[in-house]
C-alpha positions as a Python dict, from the first residue, in 0.01 Angstrom:
ca = {
    (1, 'M'): (0, 0, 0),
    (2, 'N'): (-225, -277, 112),
    (3, 'V'): (-262, -503, 415),
    (4, 'E'): (-41, -767, 253),
    (5, 'D'): (243, -514, 222),
    (6, 'I'): (218, -437, 594),
    (7, 'Q'): (205, -809, 673),
    (8, 'S'): (516, -868, 464),
    (9, 'I'): (713, -598, 646),
    (10, 'C'): (602, -715, 992),
    (11, 'R'): (657, -1084, 922),
    (12, 'Q'): (1023, -1019, 842),
    (13, 'L'): (1089, -898, 1197),
    (14, 'P'): (1205, -1154, 1457),
    (15, 'A'): (952, -1317, 1693),
    (16, 'V'): (648, -1133, 1550),
    (17, 'T'): (305, -1282, 1599),
    (18, 'E'): (-8, -1179, 1418),
    (19, 'D'): (-370, -1230, 1515),
    (20, 'I'): (-716, -1080, 1497),
    (21, 'K'): (-827, -890, 1808),
    (22, 'W'): (-1153, -717, 1889),
    (23, 'G'): (-1316, -908, 1605),
    (24, 'H'): (-1181, -695, 1320),
    (25, 'D'): (-829, -566, 1386),
    (26, 'L'): (-513, -733, 1257),
    (27, 'V'): (-259, -700, 1536),
    (28, 'F'): (117, -750, 1508),
    (29, 'S'): (297, -814, 1836),
    (30, 'I'): (634, -891, 1987),
    (31, 'G'): (518, -983, 2335),
    (32, 'K'): (321, -654, 2312),
    (33, 'M'): (151, -504, 2010),
    (34, 'F'): (338, -266, 1781),
    (35, 'C'): (94, -228, 1489),
    (36, 'V'): (-283, -252, 1452),
    (37, 'V'): (-458, -255, 1113),
    (38, 'G'): (-833, -191, 1094),
    (39, 'L'): (-965, -456, 858),
    (40, 'D'): (-1330, -348, 867),
    (41, 'Q'): (-1269, 4, 743),
    (42, 'S'): (-1251, 144, 394),
    (43, 'P'): (-1002, 286, 335),
    (44, 'T'): (-790, 65, 558),
    (45, 'S'): (-659, 244, 870),
    (46, 'A'): (-367, 157, 1096),
    (47, 'S'): (-202, 256, 1425),
    (48, 'F'): (159, 228, 1537),
    (49, 'K'): (401, 364, 1797),
    (50, 'V'): (636, 655, 1719),
    (51, 'T'): (910, 832, 1911),
    (52, 'D'): (820, 1108, 2157),
    (53, 'E'): (980, 1360, 1920),
    (54, 'E'): (776, 1243, 1619),
    (55, 'F'): (442, 1215, 1798),
    (56, 'E'): (329, 1579, 1765),
    (57, 'E'): (460, 1609, 1409),
    (58, 'M'): (289, 1289, 1296),
    (59, 'S'): (-36, 1374, 1475),
    (60, 'I'): (-88, 1688, 1268),
    (61, 'R'): (-14, 1536, 928),
    (62, 'P'): (-324, 1516, 704),
    (63, 'G'): (-515, 1196, 785),
    (64, 'F'): (-321, 1129, 1106),
    (65, 'K'): (-420, 1180, 1469),
    (66, 'P'): (-327, 1048, 1812),
    (67, 'A'): (-448, 688, 1827),
    (68, 'P'): (-759, 627, 2041),
    (69, 'Y'): (-684, 454, 2374),
    (70, 'V'): (-304, 443, 2322),
    (71, 'A'): (-209, 803, 2238),
    (72, 'K'): (-53, 842, 2584),
    (73, 'Y'): (199, 577, 2475),
    (74, 'K'): (281, 784, 2163),
    (75, 'W'): (76, 587, 1912),
    (76, 'V'): (-62, 753, 1599),
    (77, 'W'): (-356, 649, 1380),
    (78, 'V'): (-372, 701, 1006),
    (79, 'D'): (-708, 697, 830),
    (80, 'D'): (-573, 542, 508),
    (81, 'I'): (-262, 325, 483),
    (82, 'N'): (-201, 473, 137),
    (83, 'R'): (-106, 807, 292),
    (84, 'M'): (246, 668, 332),
    (85, 'K'): (471, 499, 79),
    (86, 'K'): (605, 150, 137),
    (87, 'T'): (947, 289, 234),
    (88, 'E'): (786, 505, 505),
    (89, 'W'): (583, 209, 631),
    (90, 'K'): (898, 0, 653),
    (91, 'K'): (1074, 272, 852),
    (92, 'Y'): (787, 333, 1093),
    (93, 'L'): (694, -33, 1144),
    (94, 'E'): (1054, -130, 1218),
    (95, 'Q'): (1083, 168, 1452),
    (96, 'S'): (756, 81, 1629),
    (97, 'Y'): (881, -278, 1667),
    (98, 'D'): (1212, -153, 1814),
    (99, 'L'): (1039, 90, 2053),
    (100, 'V'): (817, -187, 2187),
    (101, 'K'): (1105, -437, 2202),
    (102, 'E'): (1312, -195, 2412),
    (103, 'K'): (1040, -193, 2679),
    (104, 'L'): (1015, -572, 2708),
    (105, 'S'): (1151, -737, 3020),
    (106, 'P'): (1482, -920, 2990),
    (107, 'K'): (1297, -1244, 3069),
    (108, 'L'): (1048, -1195, 2784),
    (109, 'K'): (1325, -1096, 2543),
    (110, 'K'): (1504, -1420, 2630),
    (111, 'E'): (1184, -1624, 2585),
    (112, 'L'): (1134, -1466, 2242),
    (113, 'G'): (1496, -1528, 2144),
    (114, 'L'): (1580, -1158, 2128),
    (115, 'K'): (1882, -973, 2263),
}
């Protein structure tokens, strides 16, 4: 896995934007962020939202922990993006996208062209 693989997965989702925030983090958003990749770290780290049920389980996996600042929203941080295979990344990034999309206001969903 590399940053380009994550970009490829995220870019396939409707209405996704991507930008650099805080000077060194690649952020994927759909009105609100759903994935953050730490570009200034080696190995490359990332954070994303998971379901309430998965949060505890994911947080105790080797190399994972509750994400700083956003753990209360059920985000996890992984110290190396290579800890998961591409198929897992696809599953979790699409799920994170869907979890964030569900919380968007009807007005914002309409503006973004989402149902």
